[in-house]
C-alpha positions in Angstrom: -50.0 29.7 95.2 -48.9 32.7 93.6 -45.2 33.3 95.3 -44.9 36.9 97.0 -41.7 38.8 95.7 -40.4 41.3 98.2 -40.0 45.1 97.8 -37.7 46.6 97.1 -35.1 48.5 99.1 -33.9 52.8 97.8 -30.2 50.0 98.6 -31.3 47.2 96.4 -31.9 49.3 93.2 -28.9 51.5 94.3 -26.2 49.5 95.1 -27.6 46.9 92.4 -24.8 46.5 89.8 -24.0 45.7 86.2 -22.5 42.1 85.5 -22.1 39.7 82.4 -25.9 39.7 81.6 -27.9 41.9 82.8 -29.9 41.5 85.8 -33.8 41.8 87.1 -34.4 43.4 89.8 -38.4 42.7 91.3 -40.6 44.6 93.6 -43.8 43.0 93.4 -46.8 43.2 91.1 -45.1 42.9 87.8 -42.3 46.3 88.8 -38.4 45.7 88.4 -35.7 47.1 87.5 -33.7 45.6 84.5 -30.1 46.3 85.7 -28.2 46.0 81.8 -24.7 44.7 81.2 -23.7 48.2 80.4 -24.8 49.7 84.1 -28.0 51.2 82.7 -31.1 51.0 85.5 -34.6 50.5 84.0 -37.6 51.1 85.3 -40.0 48.4 83.3 -44.2 47.1 83.8 -45.1 44.0 82.9 -48.8 43.3 82.5 -51.4 41.3 81.3 -53.7 43.0 78.9 -57.3 43.9 79.9 -59.2 41.1 78.3 -56.5 39.0 76.7 -54.1 36.2 78.3 -51.8 37.9 75.9 -49.0 39.7 78.4 -47.3 42.8 77.2 -44.6 45.1 79.5 -43.4 48.7 79.3 -40.6 50.8 80.1 -41.3 53.5 82.7 -37.7 55.1 82.3 -34.7 55.5 83.5 -33.0 54.9 87.7 -32.1 57.9 89.0 -33.8 59.8 87.5 -36.4 58.1 88.3 -37.2 56.7 91.5 -38.1 53.7 93.8 -40.6 56.2 95.3 -41.9 57.2 91.5 -41.9 53.8 89.8 -44.1 53.0 92.5 -46.5 56.1 90.9 -46.0 54.9 87.7 -47.2 51.6 88.6 -49.8 52.5 91.0 -51.6 54.5 88.6 -51.1 52.3 85.5 -52.8 49.3 87.4 -55.3 51.2 87.8 -55.7 52.0 84.5 -56.1 47.8 84.6 -58.7 48.2 87.2 -60.6 50.0 84.8 -60.4 47.8 82.1 -57.9 50.4 79.8 -54.6 49.4 77.9 -51.8 51.6 80.3 -49.6 51.4 76.9 -52.8 52.3 74.2 -54.1 54.9 76.8 -50.4 56.8 76.1 -50.2 55.9 72.5 -54.3 57.9 72.1 -52.5 60.9 74.1 -49.6 61.1 72.5 -51.2 61.5 68.9 -54.1 63.9 70.2 -51.4 65.9 71.4 -49.4 65.5 67.6 -53.0 66.4 66.2 -53.3 69.5 68.5 -49.6 70.5 68.2 -50.1 70.3 64.5 -53.7 72.3 64.5 -51.4 75.3 66.0 -51.8 78.8 63.5 -48.1 79.3 62.9 -48.2 75.2 62.0 -50.9 75.6 59.6 -48.7 78.4 58.5 -45.8 77.1 57.9 -47.0 73.8 55.9 -49.9 76.5 53.7 -46.4 78.3 53.2 -44.5 75.7 52.0 -47.0 75.0 49.1 -47.6 78.9 47.8 -43.5 79.1 48.3 -43.0 76.2 45.3 -45.0 78.6 43.0 -44.5 81.5 43.5 -40.0 83.5 42.8 -38.2 83.2 46.0 -38.2 86.9 46.8 -41.9 87.6 46.7 -41.5 84.8 48.8 -39.6 85.8 51.2 -42.3 89.3 51.2 -45.1 87.3 51.9 -43.6 85.4 55.3 -41.8 88.4 56.1 -46.0 89.9 56.3 -47.2 87.2 57.9 -44.6 87.0 60.7 -44.6 91.1 60.7 -48.5 90.9 61.5 -50.6 88.0 61.3 -48.3 85.4 64.4 -48.1 87.5 67.4 -51.6 88.0 67.5 -52.1 84.7 66.5 -49.0 82.6 66.5 -50.2 80.5 69.5 -53.6 79.6 69.4 -55.2 76.5 67.6 -57.5 76.9 63.8 -60.1 75.1 65.3 -60.8 77.7 67.8 -59.9 80.5 66.2 -62.6 83.1 65.3 -64.2 85.4 62.9 -63.9 88.1 65.0 -60.5 87.9 66.1 -58.9 87.5 62.4 -61.5 90.5 61.4 -59.3 92.3 64.8 -55.7 90.4 63.8 -56.4 92.1 59.2 -57.7 95.6 60.7 -54.9 97.4 61.3 -53.2 96.0 57.8 -56.6 97.2 56.3 -55.9 100.7 57.7 -52.5 101.2 57.3 -53.4 100.3 52.8 -51.3 96.6 53.3 -53.8 94.2 52.0 -52.6 91.4 49.4 -54.2 89.0 47.3 -51.3 87.4 46.9 -51.8 86.0 50.9 -54.8 83.4 48.8 -55.0 79.8 49.0 -53.6 78.1 46.3 -55.7 76.3 43.6 
């Protein structure tokens, strides 16, 4: 028969002290508090991977930034994922990758990457003028828009005022 663990109390968590070796305080259902020899307290969650017998562990956060109640909430979310057959760590990795891709596709980041390629082929003064034009004329309107969401109509609206004052340059074309 499985051993039942008595849930931790706020007082037990708060009063847990560092010793000469790491101390583990179990709350149940895979959640435990690791008290390091340095005194740092870290919430961790141990679970069995879906469709596997392999066990793994994930850190949830440090106490007191993550309270006992919050750690239990996170554990409940991760247990719900496991019931659906989803590995919580794999899901977190996928979400982090999606976030990174989204961040890299924002117009200002794409413009910076393009500019880094372009500036090695032109003089420093000309590069400075190009970036100043981009910052002044283009970025205020579309800086935080992902490039995949930019429409031709939006770009035309951004470029019309530049055209109206006769400040168009062909130097801003992509390099080969």
